[in-house]
C-alpha positions as CSV (number, residue, x, y, z in Angstrom):
1,M,118.3,62.6,107.3
2,Q,116.6,65.7,105.7
3,N,112.9,66.4,106.3
4,Y,110.6,68.9,104.8
5,Y,109.7,72.0,106.7
6,E,108.0,75.3,106.1
7,T,108.4,78.5,108.0
8,T,106.4,81.7,107.9
9,F,107.6,84.8,109.5
10,V,106.1,88.2,110.0
11,M,108.3,91.3,109.7
12,T,107.4,94.7,111.3
13,P,105.5,96.9,108.8
14,V,107.8,99.9,109.4
15,L,110.7,98.3,107.4
16,S,111.5,99.8,104.0
17,A,111.5,97.7,100.9
18,E,115.3,97.5,101.0
19,E,115.3,96.4,104.6
20,V,112.7,93.7,103.9
21,K,114.7,92.4,100.9
22,K,117.9,92.4,103.1
23,T,116.2,90.5,105.9
24,V,114.7,87.9,103.5
25,T,118.0,87.5,101.7
26,G,119.8,87.0,105.0
27,Y,117.5,84.1,105.9
28,S,117.8,82.6,102.4
29,E,121.6,82.7,102.7
30,F,121.4,81.1,106.1
31,F,119.5,78.1,104.6
32,L,122.1,77.7,101.8
33,K,125.1,78.0,104.2
34,N,123.6,75.2,106.3
35,N,123.0,72.8,103.4
36,A,119.3,73.2,103.3
37,E,117.4,73.1,100.0
38,I,114.8,75.8,99.5
39,V,111.8,74.4,97.7
40,L,109.6,77.5,97.7
41,D,110.4,81.1,98.6
42,D,107.2,83.1,98.6
43,H,106.7,86.8,99.6
44,W,103.1,87.4,100.7
45,G,103.6,91.1,101.4
46,L,101.8,93.4,103.8
47,K,98.7,91.8,105.5
48,Q,96.4,92.6,108.3
49,L,97.3,90.8,111.6
50,A,94.6,88.8,113.4
51,Y,95.3,90.8,116.6
52,P,97.6,93.7,117.4
53,I,101.2,92.9,118.2
54,G,103.2,95.6,119.9
55,K,100.6,98.2,118.8
56,K,101.1,97.1,115.1
57,T,98.0,95.9,113.2
58,T,99.8,94.9,110.0
59,G,102.9,92.9,109.2
60,I,105.0,91.8,106.2
61,Y,104.6,88.1,105.6
62,H,107.2,85.8,104.0
63,H,106.9,82.0,103.6
64,I,109.8,79.5,102.9
65,E,109.4,75.8,102.3
66,F,112.7,73.9,102.6
67,K,114.4,70.6,103.1
68,A,116.9,70.4,106.0
69,T,118.1,68.4,109.0
70,S,116.3,68.9,112.3
71,D,119.3,70.6,114.0
72,L,118.9,73.5,111.6
73,I,115.5,74.4,113.1
74,D,116.9,75.3,116.5
75,K,119.4,77.6,114.8
76,L,116.8,79.2,112.6
77,E,114.4,79.9,115.5
78,L,117.2,81.3,117.6
79,M,118.0,83.7,114.7
80,F,114.3,84.7,114.6
81,R,114.3,85.4,118.3
82,R,117.5,87.5,118.1
83,D,116.1,89.5,115.2
84,E,113.5,91.1,117.4
85,N,113.8,94.5,115.6
86,N,112.6,93.0,112.3
87,I,110.7,89.8,113.1
88,I,107.5,90.1,115.2
89,R,106.2,86.5,114.8
90,F,107.4,83.2,113.2
91,L,106.2,79.7,112.9
92,T,108.1,76.7,111.6
93,I,106.4,73.3,111.1
94,K,107.6,69.9,109.9
95,L,105.7,68.6,107.0
96,D,104.5,65.0,106.8
97,K,104.3,63.1,103.5
98,H,100.7,64.2,102.9
99,A,101.5,67.9,103.4
100,V,104.5,67.6,101.0
101,L,102.3,66.0,98.4
102,Y,99.7,68.6,98.8
103,N,102.2,71.5,98.6
104,E,103.6,69.9,95.3
105,K,100.1,69.8,93.9
106,K,99.4,73.3,95.0
107,R,102.5,74.6,93.2
108,Q,101.3,72.9,90.1
109,G,97.9,74.4,90.4
110,L,96.1,71.2,91.1
111,A,95.0,71.9,94.7
112,G,94.1,74.9,96.9
113,R,92.3,78.1,96.2
114,N,93.8,78.6,92.7
115,K,92.9,75.1,91.6
116,K,92.8,74.6,87.9
117,I,89.3,73.5,87.0
118,S,88.9,71.8,83.7
119,S,85.6,72.9,82.1
120,P,83.3,70.0,81.3
121,S,83.0,69.4,77.6
122,K,79.8,70.8,76.0
123,T,77.9,68.3,74.0
124,E,75.4,69.5,71.6
125,A,72.1,67.6,71.3
């Protein structure tokens, strides 16, 4: 049975744009080779870290939401751990039905920070 997951990983800021693209492409191909369905692939870019990691204060963030079986998660996290030259942190979580619904609404612009707000109709007196 496939479940919904999302993973966010932080790459070292010293990578070139080519190396970042190669790393992200490698993980995307990993999902496809293992029969996972990528729902959202979002590059967040260079951001400030909450605390220094290995004397680095910034990192390149990438977020992937996907649908896969649970045995894929162990393989994915093993890949992250082995890729210690490029990946400095990662987090993978399983989404429950409420999180999946929220993420769908967020992609449609109906929830979250960029929520589409309908302006109230102006009635003239």
